[in-house]
C-alpha positions as YAML, in Angstrom:
chain: A
units: angstrom
residues:
- id: 1
  name: UNK
  ca: [39.67, -27.20, -41.84]
- id: 2
  name: UNK
  ca: [43.10, -28.51, -42.70]
- id: 3
  name: UNK
  ca: [45.97, -26.07, -42.69]
- id: 4
  name: UNK
  ca: [48.02, -26.19, -45.89]
- id: 5
  name: UNK
  ca: [51.17, -25.03, -44.09]
- id: 6
  name: UNK
  ca: [53.72, -27.76, -43.44]
- id: 7
  name: UNK
  ca: [52.16, -29.83, -40.67]
- id: 8
  name: UNK
  ca: [55.59, -31.02, -39.53]
- id: 9
  name: UNK
  ca: [56.80, -27.50, -38.76]
- id: 10
  name: UNK
  ca: [56.75, -27.01, -35.00]
- id: 11
  name: UNK
  ca: [55.84, -23.52, -33.83]
- id: 12
  name: UNK
  ca: [56.76, -22.76, -30.25]
- id: 13
  name: UNK
  ca: [55.21, -19.56, -28.95]
- id: 14
  name: UNK
  ca: [57.38, -19.56, -25.81]
- id: 15
  name: UNK
  ca: [60.72, -20.73, -27.22]
- id: 16
  name: UNK
  ca: [63.88, -18.85, -27.93]
- id: 17
  name: UNK
  ca: [65.18, -19.11, -31.48]
- id: 18
  name: UNK
  ca: [67.95, -21.42, -30.29]
- id: 19
  name: UNK
  ca: [65.25, -23.86, -29.14]
- id: 20
  name: UNK
  ca: [63.74, -24.10, -32.63]
- id: 21
  name: UNK
  ca: [66.20, -26.51, -34.21]
- id: 22
  name: UNK
  ca: [64.32, -26.84, -37.50]
- id: 23
  name: UNK
  ca: [65.22, -23.21, -38.18]
- id: 24
  name: UNK
  ca: [68.90, -23.64, -37.30]
- id: 25
  name: UNK
  ca: [70.20, -22.63, -40.71]
- id: 26
  name: UNK
  ca: [68.05, -19.51, -40.76]
- id: 27
  name: UNK
  ca: [69.34, -18.32, -37.42]
- id: 28
  name: UNK
  ca: [72.97, -19.40, -37.84]
- id: 29
  name: UNK
  ca: [74.03, -15.92, -38.93]
- id: 30
  name: UNK
  ca: [72.46, -14.41, -35.81]
- id: 31
  name: UNK
  ca: [74.43, -16.73, -33.56]
- id: 32
  name: UNK
  ca: [77.60, -16.11, -35.56]
- id: 33
  name: UNK
  ca: [77.04, -12.39, -35.01]
- id: 34
  name: UNK
  ca: [76.58, -12.87, -31.26]
- id: 35
  name: UNK
  ca: [79.62, -15.15, -30.99]
- id: 36
  name: UNK
  ca: [81.78, -12.61, -32.79]
- id: 37
  name: UNK
  ca: [80.71, -9.51, -30.88]
- id: 38
  name: UNK
  ca: [83.58, -7.43, -29.57]
- id: 39
  name: UNK
  ca: [84.16, -8.53, -25.95]
- id: 40
  name: UNK
  ca: [84.07, -4.86, -24.92]
- id: 41
  name: UNK
  ca: [80.38, -4.60, -25.83]
- id: 42
  name: UNK
  ca: [79.24, -8.17, -25.22]
- id: 43
  name: UNK
  ca: [77.11, -9.08, -22.20]
- id: 44
  name: UNK
  ca: [78.75, -11.46, -19.74]
- id: 45
  name: UNK
  ca: [77.40, -15.02, -20.08]
- id: 46
  name: UNK
  ca: [75.66, -15.16, -16.68]
- id: 47
  name: UNK
  ca: [73.85, -11.86, -17.26]
- id: 48
  name: UNK
  ca: [72.96, -12.89, -20.81]
- id: 49
  name: UNK
  ca: [71.28, -16.05, -19.50]
- id: 50
  name: UNK
  ca: [69.43, -14.06, -16.82]
- id: 51
  name: UNK
  ca: [68.11, -11.68, -19.45]
- id: 52
  name: UNK
  ca: [66.92, -14.57, -21.62]
- id: 53
  name: UNK
  ca: [65.24, -16.21, -18.63]
- id: 54
  name: UNK
  ca: [63.24, -13.02, -18.10]
- id: 55
  name: UNK
  ca: [62.31, -12.93, -21.78]
- id: 56
  name: UNK
  ca: [61.16, -16.55, -21.70]
- id: 57
  name: UNK
  ca: [58.65, -15.63, -18.98]
- id: 58
  name: UNK
  ca: [57.41, -12.52, -20.78]
- id: 59
  name: UNK
  ca: [54.00, -12.53, -22.45]
- id: 60
  name: UNK
  ca: [55.47, -10.59, -25.40]
- id: 61
  name: UNK
  ca: [57.88, -13.39, -26.45]
- id: 62
  name: UNK
  ca: [56.79, -15.15, -29.63]
- id: 63
  name: UNK
  ca: [59.05, -17.34, -31.75]
- id: 64
  name: UNK
  ca: [62.20, -15.76, -30.32]
- id: 65
  name: UNK
  ca: [61.02, -12.22, -31.00]
- id: 66
  name: UNK
  ca: [59.62, -9.53, -28.76]
- id: 67
  name: UNK
  ca: [56.13, -8.68, -30.01]
- id: 68
  name: UNK
  ca: [56.47, -5.31, -28.29]
- id: 69
  name: UNK
  ca: [59.57, -3.94, -29.99]
- id: 70
  name: UNK
  ca: [60.20, -6.50, -32.74]
- id: 71
  name: UNK
  ca: [63.73, -7.46, -31.73]
- id: 72
  name: UNK
  ca: [65.23, -10.93, -31.61]
- id: 73
  name: UNK
  ca: [65.64, -11.16, -27.85]
- id: 74
  name: UNK
  ca: [68.92, -13.10, -28.06]
- id: 75
  name: UNK
  ca: [70.48, -10.27, -30.07]
- id: 76
  name: UNK
  ca: [69.23, -7.49, -27.79]
- id: 77
  name: UNK
  ca: [70.35, -9.39, -24.68]
- id: 78
  name: UNK
  ca: [73.83, -10.04, -26.13]
- id: 79
  name: UNK
  ca: [74.92, -6.37, -26.10]
- id: 80
  name: UNK
  ca: [75.74, -5.12, -22.60]
- id: 81
  name: UNK
  ca: [74.42, -1.56, -23.05]
- id: 82
  name: UNK
  ca: [71.04, -2.74, -24.36]
- id: 83
  name: UNK
  ca: [67.99, -2.87, -22.14]
- id: 84
  name: UNK
  ca: [64.50, -4.28, -22.34]
- id: 85
  name: UNK
  ca: [62.22, -1.50, -23.62]
- id: 86
  name: UNK
  ca: [59.69, -2.61, -20.98]
- id: 87
  name: UNK
  ca: [62.25, -2.28, -18.17]
- id: 88
  name: UNK
  ca: [62.20, -5.98, -17.29]
- id: 89
  name: UNK
  ca: [66.02, -6.10, -17.37]
...
């Protein structure tokens, strides 16, 4: 059975939103938000990347979102005081 959804749209179940370039416009505001976070609350770059690496290996990651809590993992990881609700970071 042929799917009527755009066949050219690539869905990546294990990608971060930044890896899904066809959705760049949709997620631009999220990255603008992260880039403009107050430095006092923003996660340091090295820790941010470590957090995202953990998320990329998690079975709950789907299309840049955590299927467990519903967050965009890049946004949760960007704020220093935030934590994974499943205690992975």
